[in-house]
MARTI-76170 format. One record per residue (C-alpha): residue number from 1; residue in one letter; z, y, x. Coordinates in nm, 3 decimals. Layout:
<atoms>
{i:NUM&aa:A&c3:Z&c2:Y&c1:X}
...
</atoms>
This chain:
<atoms>
{i:1&aa:M&c3:9.639&c2:9.411&c1:9.186}
{i:2&aa:P&c3:9.609&c2:9.694&c1:8.944}
{i:3&aa:K&c3:9.442&c2:10.005&c1:9.038}
{i:4&aa:L&c3:9.543&c2:10.371&c1:8.892}
{i:5&aa:A&c3:9.321&c2:10.518&c1:8.598}
{i:6&aa:L&c3:9.211&c2:10.877&c1:8.680}
{i:7&aa:S&c3:9.439&c2:10.984&c1:8.401}
{i:8&aa:E&c3:9.727&c2:10.793&c1:8.576}
{i:9&aa:I&c3:9.613&c2:10.950&c1:8.901}
{i:10&aa:D&c3:9.633&c2:11.305&c1:8.786}
{i:11&aa:S&c3:9.976&c2:11.218&c1:8.596}
{i:12&aa:F&c3:10.135&c2:11.082&c1:8.908}
{i:13&aa:L&c3:10.015&c2:11.346&c1:9.154}
{i:14&aa:N&c3:10.163&c2:11.634&c1:8.923}
{i:15&aa:E&c3:10.486&c2:11.482&c1:8.888}
{i:16&aa:P&c3:10.749&c2:11.675&c1:9.090}
{i:17&aa:D&c3:10.946&c2:11.542&c1:9.380}
{i:18&aa:H&c3:10.677&c2:11.311&c1:9.507}
{i:19&aa:L&c3:10.605&c2:11.374&c1:9.907}
{i:20&aa:L&c3:10.277&c2:11.372&c1:10.087}
{i:21&aa:R&c3:10.282&c2:11.219&c1:10.389}
{i:22&aa:L&c3:10.008&c2:11.393&c1:10.604}
{i:23&aa:G&c3:9.840&c2:11.168&c1:10.881}
{i:24&aa:T&c3:9.631&c2:11.366&c1:11.141}
{i:25&aa:V&c3:9.539&c2:11.308&c1:11.500}
{i:26&aa:D&c3:9.648&c2:11.526&c1:11.816}
{i:27&aa:A&c3:9.413&c2:11.624&c1:12.114}
{i:28&aa:D&c3:9.457&c2:11.275&c1:12.280}
{i:29&aa:L&c3:9.399&c2:11.151&c1:11.925}
{i:30&aa:M&c3:9.729&c2:10.983&c1:11.915}
{i:31&aa:P&c3:9.846&c2:10.967&c1:11.553}
{i:32&aa:S&c3:10.099&c2:11.176&c1:11.392}
{i:33&aa:V&c3:10.225&c2:11.176&c1:11.027}
{i:34&aa:V&c3:10.460&c2:11.419&c1:10.851}
{i:35&aa:P&c3:10.624&c2:11.431&c1:10.500}
{i:36&aa:I&c3:10.542&c2:11.763&c1:10.359}
{i:37&aa:W&c3:10.530&c2:11.921&c1:10.005}
{i:38&aa:F&c3:10.200&c2:11.962&c1:9.819}
{i:39&aa:L&c3:10.016&c2:12.097&c1:9.452}
{i:40&aa:H&c3:9.751&c2:11.916&c1:9.285}
{i:41&aa:R&c3:9.536&c2:12.124&c1:9.118}
{i:42&aa:D&c3:9.134&c2:12.126&c1:9.048}
{i:43&aa:A&c3:9.101&c2:11.776&c1:9.187}
{i:44&aa:K&c3:9.220&c2:11.904&c1:9.531}
{i:45&aa:I&c3:9.545&c2:11.836&c1:9.712}
{i:46&aa:W&c3:9.694&c2:12.188&c1:9.858}
{i:47&aa:F&c3:9.958&c2:12.197&c1:10.128}
{i:48&aa:T&c3:10.018&c2:12.484&c1:10.367}
{i:49&aa:P&c3:10.124&c2:12.417&c1:10.713}
{i:50&aa:R&c3:10.351&c2:12.731&c1:10.887}
{i:51&aa:A&c3:10.185&c2:12.875&c1:11.175}
{i:52&aa:K&c3:10.370&c2:12.721&c1:11.450}
{i:53&aa:S&c3:10.362&c2:12.387&c1:11.320}
{i:54&aa:E&c3:10.204&c2:12.155&c1:11.524}
{i:55&aa:W&c3:10.011&c2:11.953&c1:11.296}
{i:56&aa:F&c3:9.836&c2:12.295&c1:11.174}
{i:57&aa:E&c3:9.713&c2:12.288&c1:11.547}
{i:58&aa:H&c3:9.605&c2:11.898&c1:11.473}
{i:59&aa:L&c3:9.422&c2:12.014&c1:11.172}
{i:60&aa:R&c3:9.255&c2:12.293&c1:11.344}
{i:61&aa:D&c3:9.113&c2:12.062&c1:11.637}
{i:62&aa:N&c3:9.046&c2:11.781&c1:11.377}
{i:63&aa:P&c3:9.058&c2:11.818&c1:10.993}
{i:64&aa:N&c3:9.029&c2:11.435&c1:10.950}
{i:65&aa:V&c3:9.352&c2:11.335&c1:10.738}
{i:66&aa:C&c3:9.481&c2:11.055&c1:10.553}
{i:67&aa:C&c3:9.724&c2:11.151&c1:10.278}
{i:68&aa:T&c3:9.952&c2:10.940&c1:10.140}
{i:69&aa:I&c3:10.153&c2:10.975&c1:9.817}
{i:70&aa:D&c3:10.360&c2:10.685&c1:9.681}
{i:71&aa:E&c3:10.683&c2:10.570&c1:9.547}
{i:72&aa:S&c3:10.958&c2:10.295&c1:9.615}
{i:73&aa:A&c3:11.080&c2:10.216&c1:9.269}
{i:74&aa:G&c3:10.945&c2:10.111&c1:8.939}
{i:75&aa:V&c3:10.596&c2:10.014&c1:8.954}
{i:76&aa:M&c3:10.546&c2:10.160&c1:9.317}
{i:77&aa:R&c3:10.241&c2:10.378&c1:9.235}
{i:78&aa:K&c3:10.060&c2:10.473&c1:9.559}
{i:79&aa:V&c3:9.757&c2:10.694&c1:9.612}
{i:80&aa:I&c3:9.614&c2:10.724&c1:9.957}
{i:81&aa:A&c3:9.342&c2:10.989&c1:10.035}
{i:82&aa:R&c3:9.107&c2:11.017&c1:10.349}
{i:83&aa:G&c3:8.881&c2:11.291&c1:10.416}
{i:84&aa:Q&c3:8.850&c2:11.620&c1:10.605}
{i:85&aa:A&c3:9.066&c2:11.892&c1:10.491}
{i:86&aa:E&c3:8.942&c2:12.248&c1:10.459}
{i:87&aa:L&c3:9.146&c2:12.579&c1:10.588}
{i:88&aa:I&c3:9.078&c2:12.774&c1:10.297}
{i:89&aa:Y&c3:9.290&c2:13.080&c1:10.436}
{i:90&aa:D&c3:9.437&c2:13.108&c1:10.763}
{i:91&aa:V&c3:9.740&c2:13.267&c1:10.887}
{i:92&aa:G&c3:9.743&c2:13.642&c1:10.833}
{i:93&aa:N&c3:9.606&c2:13.565&c1:10.489}
{i:94&aa:D&c3:9.938&c2:13.485&c1:10.319}
{i:95&aa:D&c3:9.892&c2:13.751&c1:10.003}
{i:96&aa:E&c3:9.584&c2:13.629&c1:9.902}
{i:97&aa:W&c3:9.728&c2:13.260&c1:9.774}
{i:98&aa:R&c3:10.110&c2:13.349&c1:9.725}
{i:99&aa:A&c3:10.082&c2:13.212&c1:9.373}
{i:100&aa:I&c3:10.005&c2:12.846&c1:9.541}
{i:101&aa:Y&c3:10.262&c2:12.878&c1:9.768}
{i:102&aa:R&c3:10.497&c2:12.992&c1:9.454}
{i:103&aa:D&c3:10.396&c2:12.687&c1:9.294}
{i:104&aa:I&c3:10.390&c2:12.428&c1:9.536}
{i:105&aa:T&c3:10.798&c2:12.552&c1:9.620}
{i:106&aa:M&c3:10.841&c2:12.540&c1:9.276}
{i:107&aa:R&c3:10.772&c2:12.137&c1:9.239}
{i:108&aa:Y&c3:11.053&c2:12.085&c1:9.528}
{i:109&aa:V&c3:11.334&c2:12.360&c1:9.478}
{i:110&aa:P&c3:11.565&c2:12.386&c1:9.193}
{i:111&aa:A&c3:11.461&c2:12.688&c1:8.993}
{i:112&aa:Q&c3:11.811&c2:12.871&c1:9.069}
{i:113&aa:F&c3:11.734&c2:12.867&c1:9.422}
{i:114&aa:A&c3:11.363&c2:12.926&c1:9.448}
{i:115&aa:N&c3:11.368&c2:13.333&c1:9.420}
{i:116&aa:K&c3:11.568&c2:13.310&c1:9.747}
{i:117&aa:Y&c3:11.371&c2:13.021&c1:9.912}
{i:118&aa:L&c3:11.063&c2:13.239&c1:9.863}
{i:119&aa:S&c3:11.217&c2:13.550&c1:9.977}
{i:120&aa:D&c3:11.367&c2:13.415&c1:10.288}
{i:121&aa:T&c3:11.050&c2:13.262&c1:10.358}
{i:122&aa:H&c3:10.804&c2:13.510&c1:10.300}
{i:123&aa:D&c3:10.717&c2:13.674&c1:10.621}
{i:124&aa:E&c3:10.688&c2:13.319&c1:10.778}
{i:125&aa:P&c3:10.321&c2:13.308&c1:10.834}
{i:126&aa:R&c3:10.153&c2:12.979&c1:10.699}
{i:127&aa:G&c3:9.759&c2:12.838&c1:10.637}
{i:128&aa:L&c3:9.629&c2:12.717&c1:10.329}
{i:129&aa:W&c3:9.453&c2:12.365&c1:10.347}
{i:130&aa:S&c3:9.290&c2:12.129&c1:10.078}
{i:131&aa:L&c3:9.176&c2:11.812&c1:10.060}
{i:132&aa:D&c3:8.904&c2:11.762&c1:9.814}
{i:133&aa:L&c3:8.928&c2:11.473&c1:9.626}
{i:134&aa:T&c3:8.625&c2:11.439&c1:9.456}
{i:135&aa:T&c3:8.477&c2:11.392&c1:9.835}
{i:136&aa:A&c3:8.774&c2:11.214&c1:9.961}
{i:137&aa:R&c3:8.799&c2:10.820&c1:9.984}
{i:138&aa:V&c3:9.075&c2:10.754&c1:9.729}
{i:139&aa:D&c3:9.262&c2:10.408&c1:9.692}
{i:140&aa:T&c3:9.520&c2:10.381&c1:9.454}
{i:141&aa:W&c3:9.744&c2:10.065&c1:9.354}
{i:142&aa:R&c3:10.069&c2:9.992&c1:9.168}
{i:143&aa:M&c3:10.262&c2:9.672&c1:9.076}
{i:144&aa:P&c3:10.139&c2:9.474&c1:8.769}
{i:145&aa:A&c3:10.320&c2:9.606&c1:8.488}
{i:146&aa:G&c3:10.077&c2:9.587&c1:8.135}
{i:147&aa:K&c3:10.170&c2:9.259&c1:7.947}
{i:148&aa:D&c3:9.774&c2:9.141&c1:8.011}
{i:149&aa:E&c3:9.853&c2:9.183&c1:8.345}
{i:150&aa:D&c3:9.923&c2:8.889&c1:8.601}
{i:151&aa:S&c3:10.294&c2:8.953&c1:8.721}
{i:152&aa:L&c3:10.179&c2:8.766&c1:9.054}
{i:153&aa:A&c3:9.867&c2:8.966&c1:9.121}
{i:154&aa:V&c3:10.055&c2:9.207&c1:9.385}
{i:155&aa:W&c3:9.781&c2:9.152&c1:9.629}
{i:156&aa:A&c3:9.395&c2:9.216&c1:9.626}
{i:157&aa:P&c3:9.227&c2:8.925&c1:9.660}
{i:158&aa:K&c3:9.123&c2:8.972&c1:9.963}
{i:159&aa:Y&c3:9.432&c2:8.929&c1:10.146}
{i:160&aa:Y&c3:9.453&c2:8.585&c1:10.031}
{i:161&aa:H&c3:9.310&c2:8.265&c1:10.253}
{i:162&aa:D&c3:9.212&c2:8.062&c1:9.928}
{i:163&aa:A&c3:8.900&c2:8.140&c1:9.716}
{i:164&aa:R&c3:9.085&c2:8.388&c1:9.466}
{i:165&aa:T&c3:8.845&c2:8.594&c1:9.280}
{i:166&aa:S&c3:9.083&c2:8.801&c1:9.061}
</atoms>
């Protein structure tokens, strides 16, 4: 199964419209996954939970996360990153990073509606978190697509019960 090259990861994560599925755990260690908007910049994944979101509290209690960004068509690229998220700006410091919030919004909201969306949500406090991809465990894969790739190599060798090595 082919993996994504670093340039392919950057390209994929910078494409608009992909959602990040953020996995956290609550106080009872029950998993929770929420689809959210994100921004990929400076080798980090940036995301902004609202002050009253349940998963903000999960992050405060336990910043260990698992992020999945994937697509279900084409070569079905997937990026999974596991690591410790970092609170960059807590609630009440929104003005310090409002430009990042704008950049995240612009990835998902059509330009003609973006200013209205931003003005309507301006007073809703948020925190800014990031996951550093240089320290996270990052796994990637995609379906075989190249002319020199085995079109049947859709599973990693470890999943087969025979002696496959490639």
